[in-house]
C-alpha positions as CSV (number, residue, x, y, z in Angstrom):
1,M,4.8,5.2,22.8
2,I,4.5,6.4,19.2
3,E,7.7,7.6,17.6
4,F,8.2,9.5,14.3
5,D,11.1,9.6,11.9
6,D,12.8,12.8,10.6
7,Y,10.1,13.2,7.9
8,G,7.2,13.0,10.4
9,R,6.2,9.5,9.4
10,M,5.1,7.1,12.2
11,K,7.8,4.5,13.0
12,Y,7.0,0.8,13.3
13,N,4.8,0.0,16.3
14,P,3.7,-3.6,16.8
15,E,0.3,-2.5,18.2
16,L,-0.5,-0.2,15.3
17,H,1.2,-2.2,12.5
18,P,0.2,-5.9,13.0
19,N,0.6,-6.8,9.2
20,H,4.2,-5.5,9.0
21,G,6.3,-8.0,7.2
22,K,3.4,-10.2,6.1
23,P,2.7,-10.8,2.4
24,W,0.3,-8.5,0.6
25,T,-3.1,-9.9,-0.3
26,Y,-5.1,-9.0,-3.4
27,E,-7.6,-7.2,-1.2
28,D,-4.9,-5.1,0.5
29,T,-3.4,-4.1,-2.8
30,K,-6.8,-3.2,-4.3
31,Y,-7.7,-1.2,-1.2
32,L,-4.4,0.7,-1.5
33,I,-5.0,1.5,-5.2
34,D,-8.6,2.6,-4.6
35,W,-8.3,4.6,-1.4
36,L,-4.8,6.1,-1.2
37,E,-5.6,9.4,-2.9
38,K,-8.7,9.8,-0.8
39,I,-7.3,9.1,2.7
40,G,-3.5,9.6,2.4
41,Y,-0.6,7.6,3.7
42,E,-1.1,8.1,7.5
43,E,-4.7,6.9,7.6
44,M,-3.9,4.1,5.1
45,S,-1.1,3.0,7.3
46,L,-3.5,2.4,10.2
47,A,-6.2,0.9,8.0
48,L,-3.8,-1.8,6.5
49,G,-1.7,-2.2,9.6
50,R,1.6,-1.4,7.8
51,T,4.1,1.4,8.1
52,E,4.0,4.5,5.9
53,S,7.4,3.6,4.5
54,T,6.1,0.1,3.5
55,L,3.1,1.7,1.8
56,R,5.3,4.1,-0.2
57,D,7.5,1.2,-1.3
58,K,4.5,-0.8,-2.4
59,V,3.1,2.2,-4.3
60,F,6.5,2.7,-6.0
61,K,6.5,-0.9,-7.1
62,L,2.9,-0.8,-8.4
63,R,3.6,2.3,-10.4
64,K,6.8,0.8,-11.8
65,K,4.8,-2.3,-12.9
66,G,2.1,0.0,-14.5
67,L,-0.6,-1.1,-12.1
68,M,-1.0,2.3,-10.5
69,K,-0.5,5.7,-11.8
70,E,-0.4,9.0,-9.9
71,G,-3.7,10.7,-10.1
72,D,-5.2,8.0,-12.4
73,K,-7.9,5.8,-10.8
74,S,-9.3,4.2,-13.9
75,I,-10.7,0.7,-14.0
76,R,-7.7,-0.3,-16.1
77,H,-5.7,-0.7,-12.9
78,I,-8.3,-3.1,-11.4
79,R,-8.2,-5.2,-14.6
80,L,-4.4,-5.3,-14.7
81,L,-4.3,-6.3,-11.0
82,R,-6.8,-9.1,-11.6
83,R,-4.7,-10.4,-14.5
84,C,-1.7,-10.4,-12.3
85,E,-3.4,-11.9,-9.2
86,G,-1.7,-15.2,-9.4
87,E,1.7,-13.8,-10.2
88,Q,4.3,-12.4,-7.9
89,I,3.4,-8.8,-8.7
90,V,0.6,-8.7,-6.1
91,T,2.3,-10.6,-3.3
92,Y,5.7,-9.0,-2.4
């Protein structure tokens, strides 16, 4: 049974969110940066197997680190992400 919170976001469901609680990979982070504005949080949640709340938290952290800006999809983010690939920034 799929449940939603007070804001209309899908709650954790082990069948739909198999990656919940697992570390973020470089590929997952890059996919999030590249596609979030195109497909939105709900579809991104299903694509990455994580809850919408987890995605929003990751986006907040990426924006705080300067790796992702709202409405800005420049190649600069990819370069910064590659530089930080071995650091803790990518794997929360």
